Gaussian input, Z-matrix of N, CA and C with variables (Angstrom, degrees):
# hf/3-21g

backbone

0 1
 N
 C     1     B1
 C     2     B2     1     A1
 N     3     B3     2     A2     1     D1
 C     4     B4     3     A3     2     D2
 C     5     B5     4     A4     3     D3
 N     6     B6     5     A5     4     D4
 C     7     B7     6     A6     5     D5
 C     8     B8     7     A7     6     D6
 N     9     B9     8     A8     7     D7
 C    10    B10     9     A9     8     D8
 C    11    B11    10    A10     9     D9
 N    12    B12    11    A11    10    D10
 C    13    B13    12    A12    11    D11
 C    14    B14    13    A13    12    D12
 N    15    B15    14    A14    13    D13
 C    16    B16    15    A15    14    D14
 C    17    B17    16    A16    15    D15
 N    18    B18    17    A17    16    D16
 C    19    B19    18    A18    17    D17
 C    20    B20    19    A19    18    D18
 N    21    B21    20    A20    19    D19
 C    22    B22    21    A21    20    D20
 C    23    B23    22    A22    21    D21
 N    24    B24    23    A23    22    D22
 C    25    B25    24    A24    23    D23
 C    26    B26    25    A25    24    D24
 N    27    B27    26    A26    25    D25
 C    28    B28    27    A27    26    D26
 C    29    B29    28    A28    27    D27
 N    30    B30    29    A29    28    D28
 C    31    B31    30    A30    29    D29
 C    32    B32    31    A31    30    D30
 N    33    B33    32    A32    31    D31
 C    34    B34    33    A33    32    D32
 C    35    B35    34    A34    33    D33
 N    36    B36    35    A35    34    D34
 C    37    B37    36    A36    35    D35
 C    38    B38    37    A37    36    D36
 N    39    B39    38    A38    37    D37
 C    40    B40    39    A39    38    D38
 C    41    B41    40    A40    39    D39
 N    42    B42    41    A41    40    D40
 C    43    B43    42    A42    41    D41
 C    44    B44    43    A43    42    D42
 N    45    B45    44    A44    43    D43
 C    46    B46    45    A45    44    D44
 C    47    B47    46    A46    45    D45
 N    48    B48    47    A47    46    D46
 C    49    B49    48    A48    47    D47
 C    50    B50    49    A49    48    D48
 N    51    B51    50    A50    49    D49
 C    52    B52    51    A51    50    D50
 C    53    B53    52    A52    51    D51
 N    54    B54    53    A53    52    D52
 C    55    B55    54    A54    53    D53
 C    56    B56    55    A55    54    D54
 N    57    B57    56    A56    55    D55
 C    58    B58    57    A57    56    D56
 C    59    B59    58    A58    57    D57
 N    60    B60    59    A59    58    D58
 C    61    B61    60    A60    59    D59
 C    62    B62    61    A61    60    D60
 N    63    B63    62    A62    61    D61
 C    64    B64    63    A63    62    D62
 C    65    B65    64    A64    63    D63
 N    66    B66    65    A65    64    D64
 C    67    B67    66    A66    65    D65
 C    68    B68    67    A67    66    D66
 N    69    B69    68    A68    67    D67
 C    70    B70    69    A69    68    D68
 C    71    B71    70    A70    69    D69
 N    72    B72    71    A71    70    D70
 C    73    B73    72    A72    71    D71
 C    74    B74    73    A73    72    D72
 N    75    B75    74    A74    73    D73
 C    76    B76    75    A75    74    D74
 C    77    B77    76    A76    75    D75
 N    78    B78    77    A77    76    D76
 C    79    B79    78    A78    77    D77
 C    80    B80    79    A79    78    D78
 N    81    B81    80    A80    79    D79
 C    82    B82    81    A81    80    D80
 C    83    B83    82    A82    81    D81
 N    84    B84    83    A83    82    D82
 C    85    B85    84    A84    83    D83
 C    86    B86    85    A85    84    D84
 N    87    B87    86    A86    85    D85
 C    88    B88    87    A87    86    D86
 C    89    B89    88    A88    87    D87
 N    90    B90    89    A89    88    D88
 C    91    B91    90    A90    89    D89
 C    92    B92    91    A91    90    D90
 N    93    B93    92    A92    91    D91
 C    94    B94    93    A93    92    D92
 C    95    B95    94    A94    93    D93
 N    96    B96    95    A95    94    D94
 C    97    B97    96    A96    95    D95
 C    98    B98    97    A97    96    D96
 N    99    B99    98    A98    97    D97
 C   100   B100    99    A99    98    D98
 C   101   B101   100   A100    99    D99
 N   102   B102   101   A101   100   D100
 C   103   B103   102   A102   101   D101
 C   104   B104   103   A103   102   D102
 N   105   B105   104   A104   103   D103
 C   106   B106   105   A105   104   D104
 C   107   B107   106   A106   105   D105
 N   108   B108   107   A107   106   D106
 C   109   B109   108   A108   107   D107
 C   110   B110   109   A109   108   D108
 N   111   B111   110   A110   109   D109
 C   112   B112   111   A111   110   D110
 C   113   B113   112   A112   111   D111
 N   114   B114   113   A113   112   D112
 C   115   B115   114   A114   113   D113
 C   116   B116   115   A115   114   D114
 N   117   B117   116   A116   115   D115
 C   118   B118   117   A117   116   D116
 C   119   B119   118   A118   117   D117
 N   120   B120   119   A119   118   D118
 C   121   B121   120   A120   119   D119
 C   122   B122   121   A121   120   D120
 N   123   B123   122   A122   121   D121
 C   124   B124   123   A123   122   D122
 C   125   B125   124   A124   123   D123
 N   126   B126   125   A125   124   D124
 C   127   B127   126   A126   125   D125
 C   128   B128   127   A127   126   D126
 N   129   B129   128   A128   127   D127
 C   130   B130   129   A129   128   D128
 C   131   B131   130   A130   129   D129
 N   132   B132   131   A131   130   D130
 C   133   B133   132   A132   131   D131
 C   134   B134   133   A133   132   D132
 N   135   B135   134   A134   133   D133
 C   136   B136   135   A135   134   D134
 C   137   B137   136   A136   135   D135
 N   138   B138   137   A137   136   D136
 C   139   B139   138   A138   137   D137
 C   140   B140   139   A139   138   D138
 N   141   B141   140   A140   139   D139
 C   142   B142   141   A141   140   D140
 C   143   B143   142   A142   141   D141
 N   144   B144   143   A143   142   D142
 C   145   B145   144   A144   143   D143
 C   146   B146   145   A145   144   D144
 N   147   B147   146   A146   145   D145
 C   148   B148   147   A147   146   D146
 C   149   B149   148   A148   147   D147
 N   150   B150   149   A149   148   D148
 C   151   B151   150   A150   149   D149
 C   152   B152   151   A151   150   D150
 N   153   B153   152   A152   151   D151
 C   154   B154   153   A153   152   D152
 C   155   B155   154   A154   153   D153
 N   156   B156   155   A155   154   D154
 C   157   B157   156   A156   155   D155
 C   158   B158   157   A157   156   D156
 N   159   B159   158   A158   157   D157
 C   160   B160   159   A159   158   D158
 C   161   B161   160   A160   159   D159
 N   162   B162   161   A161   160   D160
 C   163   B163   162   A162   161   D161
 C   164   B164   163   A163   162   D162
 N   165   B165   164   A164   163   D163
 C   166   B166   165   A165   164   D164
 C   167   B167   166   A166   165   D165
 N   168   B168   167   A167   166   D166
 C   169   B169   168   A168   167   D167
 C   170   B170   169   A169   168   D168
 N   171   B171   170   A170   169   D169
 C   172   B172   171   A171   170   D170
 C   173   B173   172   A172   171   D171
 N   174   B174   173   A173   172   D172
 C   175   B175   174   A174   173   D173
 C   176   B176   175   A175   174   D174
 N   177   B177   176   A176   175   D175
 C   178   B178   177   A177   176   D176
 C   179   B179   178   A178   177   D177
 N   180   B180   179   A179   178   D178
 C   181   B181   180   A180   179   D179
 C   182   B182   181   A181   180   D180
 N   183   B183   182   A182   181   D181
 C   184   B184   183   A183   182   D182
 C   185   B185   184   A184   183   D183
 N   186   B186   185   A185   184   D184
 C   187   B187   186   A186   185   D185
 C   188   B188   187   A187   186   D186
 N   189   B189   188   A188   187   D187
 C   190   B190   189   A189   188   D188
 C   191   B191   190   A190   189   D189
 N   192   B192   191   A191   190   D190
 C   193   B193   192   A192   191   D191
 C   194   B194   193   A193   192   D192
 N   195   B195   194   A194   193   D193
 C   196   B196   195   A195   194   D194
 C   197   B197   196   A196   195   D195
 N   198   B198   197   A197   196   D196
 C   199   B199   198   A198   197   D197
 C   200   B200   199   A199   198   D198
 N   201   B201   200   A200   199   D199
 C   202   B202   201   A201   200   D200
 C   203   B203   202   A202   201   D201

   B1=1.4423
   B2=1.5297
   B3=1.3189
   B4=1.4583
   B5=1.5240
   B6=1.3177
   B7=1.4628
   B8=1.5224
   B9=1.3161
   B10=1.4567
   B11=1.5238
   B12=1.3381
   B13=1.4606
   B14=1.5170
   B15=1.3115
   B16=1.4585
   B17=1.5214
   B18=1.3248
   B19=1.4558
   B20=1.5261
   B21=1.3183
   B22=1.4571
   B23=1.5146
   B24=1.3047
   B25=1.4558
   B26=1.5203
   B27=1.3255
   B28=1.4609
   B29=1.5219
   B30=1.3123
   B31=1.4658
   B32=1.5135
   B33=1.3088
   B34=1.4489
   B35=1.5214
   B36=1.3212
   B37=1.4613
   B38=1.5253
   B39=1.3312
   B40=1.4666
   B41=1.5195
   B42=1.3163
   B43=1.4643
   B44=1.5234
   B45=1.3281
   B46=1.4594
   B47=1.5225
   B48=1.3345
   B49=1.4539
   B50=1.5278
   B51=1.3261
   B52=1.4664
   B53=1.5262
   B54=1.3302
   B55=1.4568
   B56=1.5242
   B57=1.3220
   B58=1.4681
   B59=1.5299
   B60=1.3372
   B61=1.4665
   B62=1.5296
   B63=1.3158
   B64=1.4625
   B65=1.5301
   B66=1.3365
   B67=1.4639
   B68=1.5237
   B69=1.3345
   B70=1.4624
   B71=1.5241
   B72=1.3311
   B73=1.4613
   B74=1.5269
   B75=1.3206
   B76=1.4656
   B77=1.5217
   B78=1.3229
   B79=1.4695
   B80=1.5249
   B81=1.3306
   B82=1.4656
   B83=1.5253
   B84=1.3197
   B85=1.4606
   B86=1.5245
   B87=1.3333
   B88=1.4576
   B89=1.5143
   B90=1.3322
   B91=1.4610
   B92=1.5224
   B93=1.3278
   B94=1.4636
   B95=1.5295
   B96=1.3208
   B97=1.4643
   B98=1.5228
   B99=1.3237
   B100=1.4563
   B101=1.5202
   B102=1.3062
   B103=1.4589
   B104=1.5236
   B105=1.3328
   B106=1.4641
   B107=1.5173
   B108=1.3037
   B109=1.4574
   B110=1.5280
   B111=1.3166
   B112=1.4603
   B113=1.5094
   B114=1.3382
   B115=1.4664
   B116=1.5268
   B117=1.3398
   B118=1.4697
   B119=1.5242
   B120=1.3368
   B121=1.4642
   B122=1.5307
   B123=1.3279
   B124=1.4663
   B125=1.5244
   B126=1.3316
   B127=1.4622
   B128=1.5168
   B129=1.3348
   B130=1.4633
   B131=1.5359
   B132=1.3465
   B133=1.4629
   B134=1.5288
   B135=1.3090
   B136=1.4593
   B137=1.5253
   B138=1.3328
   B139=1.4600
   B140=1.5245
   B141=1.3403
   B142=1.4608
   B143=1.5247
   B144=1.3333
   B145=1.4659
   B146=1.5301
   B147=1.3180
   B148=1.4653
   B149=1.5191
   B150=1.3208
   B151=1.4619
   B152=1.5273
   B153=1.3190
   B154=1.4675
   B155=1.5251
   B156=1.3429
   B157=1.4630
   B158=1.5236
   B159=1.3215
   B160=1.4576
   B161=1.5239
   B162=1.3169
   B163=1.4635
   B164=1.5244
   B165=1.3259
   B166=1.4625
   B167=1.5217
   B168=1.3409
   B169=1.4696
   B170=1.5306
   B171=1.3113
   B172=1.4682
   B173=1.5235
   B174=1.3245
   B175=1.4681
   B176=1.5242
   B177=1.3494
   B178=1.4656
   B179=1.5333
   B180=1.3341
   B181=1.4567
   B182=1.5200
   B183=1.3225
   B184=1.4649
   B185=1.5208
   B186=1.3349
   B187=1.4673
   B188=1.5230
   B189=1.3205
   B190=1.4642
   B191=1.5159
   B192=1.3257
   B193=1.4524
   B194=1.5237
   B195=1.3153
   B196=1.4557
   B197=1.5240
   B198=1.3233
   B199=1.4563
   B200=1.5187
   B201=1.3246
   B202=1.4784
   B203=1.4936
   A1=110.81
   A2=118.50
   A3=121.06
   A4=113.49
   A5=118.48
   A6=120.53
   A7=112.20
   A8=117.58
   A9=121.59
   A10=111.07
   A11=116.80
   A12=120.98
   A13=112.68
   A14=116.17
   A15=120.64
   A16=107.29
   A17=115.61
   A18=120.33
   A19=109.93
   A20=116.37
   A21=121.98
   A22=108.82
   A23=116.31
   A24=121.18
   A25=109.56
   A26=115.35
   A27=118.03
   A28=108.77
   A29=115.38
   A30=121.05
   A31=108.83
   A32=115.10
   A33=120.65
   A34=107.62
   A35=116.54
   A36=122.77
   A37=105.31
   A38=116.83
   A39=121.03
   A40=114.51
   A41=113.87
   A42=120.90
   A43=111.84
   A44=117.00
   A45=120.72
   A46=109.12
   A47=118.03
   A48=120.78
   A49=115.72
   A50=118.32
   A51=120.96
   A52=111.03
   A53=116.79
   A54=120.86
   A55=111.11
   A56=117.31
   A57=121.25
   A58=110.50
   A59=116.31
   A60=120.54
   A61=111.66
   A62=116.64
   A63=120.59
   A64=109.49
   A65=117.07
   A66=120.88
   A67=111.12
   A68=117.04
   A69=120.94
   A70=110.77
   A71=116.83
   A72=120.77
   A73=111.23
   A74=117.37
   A75=120.83
   A76=109.82
   A77=116.05
   A78=120.56
   A79=110.56
   A80=116.55
   A81=120.84
   A82=112.53
   A83=117.19
   A84=120.56
   A85=114.27
   A86=117.76
   A87=121.02
   A88=113.78
   A89=116.96
   A90=120.29
   A91=111.13
   A92=116.10
   A93=122.09
   A94=111.39
   A95=117.18
   A96=121.77
   A97=108.92
   A98=115.82
   A99=121.76
   A100=108.21
   A101=116.84
   A102=122.23
   A103=107.24
   A104=116.05
   A105=119.53
   A106=109.11
   A107=115.73
   A108=121.99
   A109=110.43
   A110=114.80
   A111=120.41
   A112=112.90
   A113=117.48
   A114=118.20
   A115=111.49
   A116=118.76
   A117=120.19
   A118=108.51
   A119=117.06
   A120=120.17
   A121=110.51
   A122=117.12
   A123=120.30
   A124=111.55
   A125=116.63
   A126=120.57
   A127=113.56
   A128=116.28
   A129=121.81
   A130=108.35
   A131=116.54
   A132=120.66
   A133=114.93
   A134=118.12
   A135=120.49
   A136=112.79
   A137=117.37
   A138=121.70
   A139=109.99
   A140=116.44
   A141=118.42
   A142=108.14
   A143=116.65
   A144=121.02
   A145=112.12
   A146=117.50
   A147=121.38
   A148=112.67
   A149=116.65
   A150=120.56
   A151=111.12
   A152=117.25
   A153=120.35
   A154=109.53
   A155=116.01
   A156=120.65
   A157=110.80
   A158=117.60
   A159=119.63
   A160=113.04
   A161=118.09
   A162=120.19
   A163=109.85
   A164=116.38
   A165=120.53
   A166=110.16
   A167=117.12
   A168=121.08
   A169=110.59
   A170=116.92
   A171=121.09
   A172=110.91
   A173=116.86
   A174=121.63
   A175=111.81
   A176=117.00
   A177=121.34
   A178=111.85
   A179=117.11
   A180=120.55
   A181=113.94
   A182=116.31
   A183=122.11
   A184=110.26
   A185=118.10
   A186=119.59
   A187=110.94
   A188=115.43
   A189=120.91
   A190=110.08
   A191=115.70
   A192=122.64
   A193=109.10
   A194=116.83
   A195=122.24
   A196=107.05
   A197=116.57
   A198=121.73
   A199=108.56
   A200=115.63
   A201=120.00
   A202=110.41
   D1=-35.70
   D2=-174.18
   D3=-92.26
   D4=19.57
   D5=-179.50
   D6=-92.89
   D7=-0.67
   D8=-178.88
   D9=-94.66
   D10=165.48
   D11=179.42
   D12=-59.04
   D13=-39.56
   D14=178.04
   D15=-96.60
   D16=117.00
   D17=-178.46
   D18=-78.23
   D19=130.07
   D20=176.15
   D21=-107.45
   D22=135.75
   D23=178.44
   D24=-110.78
   D25=139.26
   D26=176.12
   D27=-74.48
   D28=156.65
   D29=-179.40
   D30=-130.77
   D31=137.55
   D32=175.23
   D33=-90.01
   D34=108.16
   D35=175.38
   D36=-112.11
   D37=84.01
   D38=-167.39
   D39=-61.18
   D40=139.52
   D41=179.28
   D42=-87.05
   D43=-14.52
   D44=179.06
   D45=-138.43
   D46=156.01
   D47=-174.19
   D48=-82.49
   D49=6.43
   D50=-178.14
   D51=-66.64
   D52=115.17
   D53=-179.83
   D54=-65.13
   D55=-32.03
   D56=176.86
   D57=-63.72
   D58=-44.55
   D59=-179.86
   D60=-68.16
   D61=-37.59
   D62=178.32
   D63=-63.22
   D64=-46.37
   D65=179.45
   D66=-63.82
   D67=-40.15
   D68=178.99
   D69=-60.58
   D70=-42.70
   D71=-179.75
   D72=-66.38
   D73=-36.54
   D74=177.74
   D75=-61.28
   D76=-46.41
   D77=179.99
   D78=-67.43
   D79=-46.23
   D80=-175.60
   D81=-65.67
   D82=-42.70
   D83=-173.53
   D84=-104.74
   D85=-4.90
   D86=177.68
   D87=67.10
   D88=34.36
   D89=-179.64
   D90=-58.43
   D91=135.72
   D92=177.77
   D93=-95.53
   D94=-17.31
   D95=-178.00
   D96=-132.44
   D97=148.45
   D98=177.56
   D99=-128.88
   D100=126.19
   D101=176.54
   D102=-98.90
   D103=105.24
   D104=179.06
   D105=-83.44
   D106=93.07
   D107=-178.12
   D108=-71.31
   D109=164.81
   D110=-179.89
   D111=-57.82
   D112=-36.73
   D113=-178.10
   D114=-70.12
   D115=-24.51
   D116=175.09
   D117=-69.82
   D118=-43.93
   D119=179.10
   D120=-66.49
   D121=-41.94
   D122=179.72
   D123=-69.99
   D124=-28.57
   D125=179.29
   D126=-78.16
   D127=-6.72
   D128=178.42
   D129=-133.74
   D130=63.51
   D131=-170.98
   D132=-67.03
   D133=-17.25
   D134=-178.35
   D135=-85.16
   D136=-3.46
   D137=-178.72
   D138=-118.17
   D139=140.09
   D140=173.54
   D141=-82.66
   D142=177.22
   D143=-175.15
   D144=-56.00
   D145=-49.10
   D146=-179.52
   D147=-61.78
   D148=-38.28
   D149=178.64
   D150=-67.26
   D151=-37.49
   D152=176.63
   D153=-63.11
   D154=-48.34
   D155=179.76
   D156=-57.74
   D157=-48.77
   D158=-176.69
   D159=-72.00
   D160=-29.52
   D161=174.75
   D162=-64.56
   D163=-45.51
   D164=178.04
   D165=-62.88
   D166=-46.41
   D167=-179.64
   D168=-59.74
   D169=-43.15
   D170=179.42
   D171=-61.85
   D172=-46.69
   D173=-179.56
   D174=-64.90
   D175=-27.55
   D176=179.68
   D177=-90.46
   D178=0.50
   D179=178.64
   D180=78.27
   D181=24.23
   D182=179.94
   D183=-102.47
   D184=154.43
   D185=178.39
   D186=-66.74
   D187=148.74
   D188=179.66
   D189=-76.14
   D190=153.98
   D191=178.16
   D192=-99.64
   D193=153.22
   D194=175.68
   D195=-104.62
   D196=122.29
   D197=179.21
   D198=-105.46
   D199=138.40
   D200=179.62
   D201=-104.20

């Protein structure tokens, strides 16, 4: 996919709200972008947006982000 002049990046647009599954797909497929759909946020009602992002990043072995 990345052999063309215009680089295309895959995106994880999760079909289910499982943060474990989202992180697994990021690691398995090397996604560079994550689309946090409404059902992911609604499927994890105890976490705010930043907490969802950092939970996924942590599970995928990525550094956490600082939100202001």
